[in-house]
DRENDREN-67834 format. One line per 8 residues: number of its first residue (from 0); their letters; for each residue x, y, z of C-alpha. Coordinates in nm, 2 decimals. Each point is the difference from the previous one (the first is absolute). Layout:
NUM	a	X,Y,Z  ...
END
This chain:
0	msmnvtmg	0.98,0.24,-0.24  -0.07,0.33,-0.16  -0.31,0.17,-0.11  -0.04,0.33,-0.20  -0.34,0.16,0.03  -0.09,0.30,-0.22  -0.33,0.18,0.06  -0.06,0.30,-0.22
8	sisvrlwg	0.32,0.21,0.03  0.11,-0.16,0.33  0.24,-0.29,-0.01  0.11,-0.20,0.30  0.26,-0.28,0.02  -0.05,-0.27,0.27  0.27,-0.25,0.09  0.03,-0.27,0.26
16	wllqgvgp	0.02,-0.37,0.06  -0.23,-0.30,0.01  0.03,-0.33,0.19  -0.23,-0.30,-0.08  -0.02,-0.33,0.17  -0.19,-0.30,-0.15  -0.01,-0.30,0.23  -0.20,-0.26,0.19
24	lgnysifn	-0.11,0.21,0.30  -0.13,0.28,-0.22  0.12,0.26,-0.25  0.12,0.35,0.10  0.10,0.32,-0.17  0.17,0.31,0.13  0.08,0.31,-0.19  0.13,0.35,0.07
32	ltavlpgr	-0.02,0.29,-0.24  0.15,0.35,0.04  -0.08,0.30,-0.21  0.11,0.36,0.01  -0.32,0.20,-0.02  0.01,0.37,-0.12  -0.02,0.23,0.30  0.01,-0.29,0.25
40	gpvsvsyt	0.33,-0.19,-0.04  0.04,-0.37,0.04  -0.30,-0.21,0.09  0.01,-0.37,0.06  -0.28,-0.26,-0.01  0.03,-0.36,0.11  -0.24,-0.28,-0.07  -0.01,-0.35,0.16
48	avakgnlt	-0.24,-0.28,-0.10  0.00,-0.34,0.17  -0.23,-0.29,-0.08  -0.16,-0.22,0.27  -0.28,-0.24,-0.08  -0.24,0.17,-0.24  0.10,0.35,0.10  0.28,0.24,-0.07
56	yivacsgg	0.11,0.25,0.27  0.10,0.32,-0.16  0.18,0.30,0.16  0.08,0.33,-0.17  0.22,0.26,0.18  0.11,0.35,-0.07  0.12,0.29,0.21  0.00,-0.22,0.32
64	rcvgrtap	-0.37,-0.10,-0.05  -0.11,-0.35,-0.09  -0.34,-0.13,-0.11  -0.08,-0.37,0.00  -0.27,-0.20,-0.18  -0.08,-0.35,-0.12  -0.07,-0.11,-0.36  -0.05,-0.33,-0.19
72	vnetepfs	0.30,-0.23,0.02  0.12,0.06,-0.36  0.11,0.36,0.07  0.35,-0.07,0.14  0.17,0.14,-0.31  -0.01,0.38,0.02  -0.05,0.04,-0.37  -0.23,-0.30,-0.05
80	glfrgavr	-0.34,0.08,-0.14  0.13,0.29,-0.20  -0.01,-0.19,-0.33  0.10,-0.36,0.08  -0.32,-0.15,-0.13  0.08,0.10,-0.35  0.36,-0.13,-0.03  0.09,-0.30,-0.21
88	asgnctyl	0.31,-0.22,0.00  0.21,0.09,-0.30  0.30,-0.22,0.06  0.29,-0.06,0.24  0.22,0.27,0.16  0.32,-0.01,0.20  0.08,0.24,0.28  0.27,-0.04,0.28
96	nytgvelr	0.07,-0.36,-0.13  -0.37,-0.10,0.05  -0.21,-0.12,-0.29  -0.35,0.12,0.02  -0.31,0.08,-0.21  -0.02,0.32,-0.20  -0.34,0.16,0.04  -0.13,0.27,-0.23
104	gagnasag	-0.31,0.20,0.00  -0.16,0.31,-0.14  -0.35,0.15,0.00  -0.24,0.25,0.14  0.00,0.12,0.36  -0.23,0.20,0.22  0.08,0.19,0.32  -0.27,-0.21,0.17
112	sipglagl	0.20,-0.32,-0.07  0.31,0.12,0.17  0.02,-0.08,0.37  -0.02,0.31,0.21  -0.16,0.21,-0.27  -0.33,-0.17,-0.03  -0.28,0.24,0.09  0.25,0.29,0.03
120	lngtgnyt	0.08,0.09,-0.36  -0.16,-0.06,-0.33  0.20,-0.05,-0.32  0.10,-0.24,-0.27  0.32,-0.08,-0.19  0.22,-0.29,-0.12  0.30,-0.19,0.13  0.27,-0.24,-0.11
128	eeiceayg	0.20,-0.23,0.23  0.27,-0.26,-0.01  0.09,-0.22,0.29  0.27,-0.27,0.06  -0.14,-0.22,0.27  0.16,-0.31,0.16  -0.17,-0.22,0.26  -0.28,0.26,0.05
136	vplsayvd	0.24,0.29,0.06  0.05,0.29,-0.25  0.38,0.03,-0.06  -0.05,0.30,-0.24  -0.30,0.19,-0.11  -0.07,0.29,-0.23  -0.34,0.17,0.01  -0.10,0.31,-0.19
144	lrmglsly	-0.34,0.16,0.05  -0.15,0.31,-0.18  -0.33,0.12,0.13  -0.22,0.31,-0.01  -0.14,0.07,0.35  -0.29,0.23,0.07  0.11,0.24,0.27  -0.21,0.31,0.10
152	netvavdv	-0.19,-0.01,-0.33  0.33,-0.02,-0.20  0.16,-0.29,-0.17  0.36,-0.04,0.11  0.25,-0.23,-0.19  0.17,-0.24,0.23  0.30,-0.21,-0.10  0.14,-0.27,0.23
160	alrlsavr	0.32,-0.20,-0.07  0.07,-0.28,0.25  0.33,-0.19,0.00  0.08,-0.30,0.23  0.33,-0.18,-0.01  0.10,-0.26,0.25  0.35,0.04,0.14  0.01,-0.32,0.20
168	vgpysper	-0.20,-0.32,0.04  0.02,-0.19,0.34  -0.19,-0.27,0.19  -0.34,0.05,0.16  0.02,0.13,0.36  -0.26,-0.15,0.24  0.14,0.23,0.27  -0.05,0.31,-0.21
176	yrqlleea	-0.36,-0.12,-0.09  -0.09,-0.04,0.37  0.15,0.34,0.09  -0.18,0.18,-0.28  -0.33,-0.18,0.08  0.02,0.10,0.37  0.07,0.36,-0.10  -0.28,0.01,-0.26
184	eaavakss	-0.26,-0.16,0.22  0.08,0.26,0.27  -0.03,0.29,-0.25  -0.34,-0.13,-0.12  -0.13,-0.04,0.35  0.12,0.35,0.09  -0.16,0.15,-0.32  -0.33,-0.16,0.08
192	ggy	0.01,0.10,0.37  0.11,-0.34,0.13  0.22,0.16,0.27
END
């Protein structure tokens, strides 16, 4: 997985990995991204989301600090909710010998519709995306977003290019699900003062 983010004259490349599990006990996602920030060096961020019942337990960590929260069950995909409501099936696709559905979308976006930015930043723009999805799992994805964000009474141009490419597909792991759920529930409890 790689992401290039350009904001004004600053450009940052993020890279990392993503693991998704779709199965009978519940879905889970884990991703880890690293970026070299000007003046700071490498910074890593990890994200885990595990579904249980009608909730998703979400944990985000960076610099040795983790914050946990719960959200509606449909938020186990780290990039779900970005633009997925506007994609349409445009045919079949093949990736890693799996035949899936090609999903395409394009349209307008606002900073408030992007998870994590709602209420923090204002701005509008447009996006395009193409996803090859098999059995509910994205095997490859290309998302490009261009947006003008209001920041300190200035409009700053933001360009984001996200690329996902699966390198392997394997069976669902109930053991991994149980481990991730236990860790995520503990992080949520700690973030809300549970222990």
